[in-house]
C-alpha positions as CSV (number, residue, x, y, z in Angstrom):
1,M,-69.4,18.7,-68.5
2,N,-66.3,20.8,-68.6
3,D,-64.9,24.0,-67.1
4,Q,-66.7,26.1,-69.7
5,Y,-70.1,24.4,-68.8
6,F,-69.5,25.2,-65.1
7,K,-68.5,28.8,-65.9
8,D,-71.6,29.3,-67.9
9,L,-73.8,27.7,-65.2
10,L,-72.3,29.8,-62.5
11,N,-72.8,33.0,-64.5
12,K,-76.4,32.0,-65.3
13,R,-77.0,31.7,-61.5
14,A,-75.4,35.1,-60.8
15,L,-72.3,33.5,-59.2
16,K,-68.7,34.4,-60.1
17,A,-66.7,31.5,-61.6
18,T,-64.1,31.5,-58.8
19,S,-61.3,28.9,-58.6
20,P,-62.8,27.2,-55.5
21,R,-66.2,26.9,-57.1
22,L,-64.9,25.5,-60.4
23,N,-62.4,23.2,-58.6
24,L,-65.2,21.9,-56.4
25,L,-67.6,21.3,-59.2
26,S,-64.9,19.5,-61.2
27,K,-64.0,17.3,-58.3
28,M,-67.6,16.4,-57.7
29,Q,-68.1,15.5,-61.4
30,E,-65.0,13.3,-61.3
31,Y,-66.2,11.5,-58.2
32,K,-69.0,9.8,-60.2
33,S,-71.3,9.6,-57.2
34,A,-72.4,11.8,-54.3
35,M,-69.3,13.1,-52.7
36,P,-69.0,12.8,-48.9
37,Y,-68.0,16.0,-47.1
38,S,-64.8,14.3,-45.7
39,A,-63.7,13.6,-49.3
40,I,-64.6,17.2,-50.3
41,Q,-62.4,18.5,-47.5
42,K,-59.5,16.3,-48.5
43,A,-59.8,17.3,-52.2
44,M,-60.2,20.9,-51.4
45,K,-57.5,21.1,-48.7
46,S,-56.0,24.2,-50.3
47,I,-58.9,26.4,-49.1
48,D,-60.0,27.0,-45.5
49,R,-63.1,25.6,-43.8
50,V,-65.1,28.8,-43.9
51,T,-64.5,29.3,-47.6
52,L,-65.4,25.7,-48.3
53,Y,-68.6,26.0,-46.3
54,R,-69.6,29.2,-48.1
55,T,-68.8,27.7,-51.4
56,L,-71.0,24.7,-50.7
57,E,-73.8,26.9,-49.4
58,S,-73.8,29.2,-52.4
59,L,-73.9,26.3,-54.8
60,K,-76.8,24.7,-52.9
61,E,-78.7,28.0,-52.8
62,Q,-78.3,28.5,-56.5
63,G,-79.5,25.0,-57.4
64,I,-76.2,23.7,-58.6
65,I,-75.6,21.0,-56.0
66,H,-77.8,19.4,-53.4
67,K,-77.4,17.5,-50.2
68,A,-78.0,13.9,-51.3
69,F,-77.6,12.0,-48.0
70,Q,-76.7,12.4,-44.4
71,E,-75.7,9.7,-42.0
72,E,-73.4,9.2,-39.1
73,N,-71.9,12.7,-39.1
74,E,-71.2,12.5,-42.9
75,T,-73.1,14.6,-45.4
76,Y,-73.0,13.6,-49.1
77,Y,-73.3,16.3,-51.9
78,A,-74.2,15.7,-55.5
79,L,-74.5,17.8,-58.7
80,C,-78.0,18.9,-59.5
81,G,-79.7,18.1,-62.8
82,K,-80.8,20.7,-65.4
83,K,-84.3,21.0,-63.8
84,C,-83.0,22.6,-60.6
85,S,-82.8,26.4,-60.4
86,N,-81.9,29.1,-57.9
87,H,-85.6,29.2,-56.9
88,H,-86.4,25.5,-56.8
89,H,-84.7,22.1,-56.5
90,E,-86.5,19.4,-58.5
91,H,-85.3,15.9,-57.8
92,D,-87.5,13.1,-59.0
93,H,-85.0,10.5,-57.8
94,I,-84.0,8.5,-54.8
95,H,-80.7,8.6,-53.0
96,F,-79.2,5.1,-52.8
97,K,-76.4,4.2,-50.4
98,C,-74.5,1.0,-51.0
99,I,-73.9,-0.8,-47.7
100,I,-70.8,-2.5,-49.2
101,C,-68.8,0.2,-51.0
102,K,-70.5,3.1,-49.1
103,S,-71.1,5.1,-52.3
104,V,-74.2,7.2,-52.6
105,T,-75.9,7.7,-56.0
106,C,-78.9,9.5,-57.3
107,E,-81.1,7.0,-59.0
108,Q,-84.0,7.9,-61.3
109,L,-87.4,6.5,-60.7
110,D,-89.7,4.8,-63.2
111,K,-92.6,6.7,-61.6
112,S,-92.5,9.8,-59.5
113,I,-93.5,9.5,-55.8
114,K,-96.6,11.3,-54.9
115,I,-97.4,11.7,-51.2
116,S,-100.3,13.7,-49.7
117,L,-101.2,14.2,-46.1
118,P,-104.5,15.8,-45.2
119,G,-104.0,19.3,-43.7
120,F,-100.3,19.5,-44.8
121,D,-98.7,21.3,-47.7
122,I,-95.7,19.1,-48.8
123,N,-93.0,20.9,-50.8
124,N,-90.4,18.2,-50.9
125,V,-90.1,14.4,-50.5
126,A,-86.7,12.9,-49.9
127,V,-86.2,9.1,-50.2
128,Y,-83.1,7.3,-48.9
129,V,-82.6,3.7,-49.8
130,K,-79.8,1.3,-48.6
131,G,-78.7,-2.0,-50.1
132,G,-76.1,-3.4,-52.5
133,C,-75.3,-1.5,-55.6
134,I,-75.0,-3.2,-59.0
135,L,-71.2,-3.2,-59.1
136,C,-70.9,-4.8,-55.6
137,I,-73.6,-7.3,-56.3
138,K,-71.8,-8.4,-59.4
139,K,-68.5,-8.8,-57.5
140,T,-70.1,-11.0,-54.9
141,A,-72.1,-13.1,-57.3
């Protein structure tokens, strides 16, 4: 993904390809895993808090990013896949947090998770898993 890809994606979702949006998407792609809000703030220090908040919210609402994990006053954001839209987020994956390196990644499932509760209409299921990631396990082996 490059700047042109993000420009096209923003235009398809009826958002202007502003510098803060393009910069944020580029930084999130470079991060290689879900990006904690504290790292986003640090990377985007050239824009004020309100602009950053509005940028994150507009990208979430349009199905371009999603909240991947939240723990201990830290929220992690990740780029959405191609199945997400401005009408519906579709994530058939789990969010895995490594307890060693603290990274959060979106991991695809071999089988989708189906949950039903009598008398309830379920729209979304979020699964958060903690443990050691492949890289950290290899380092300690």
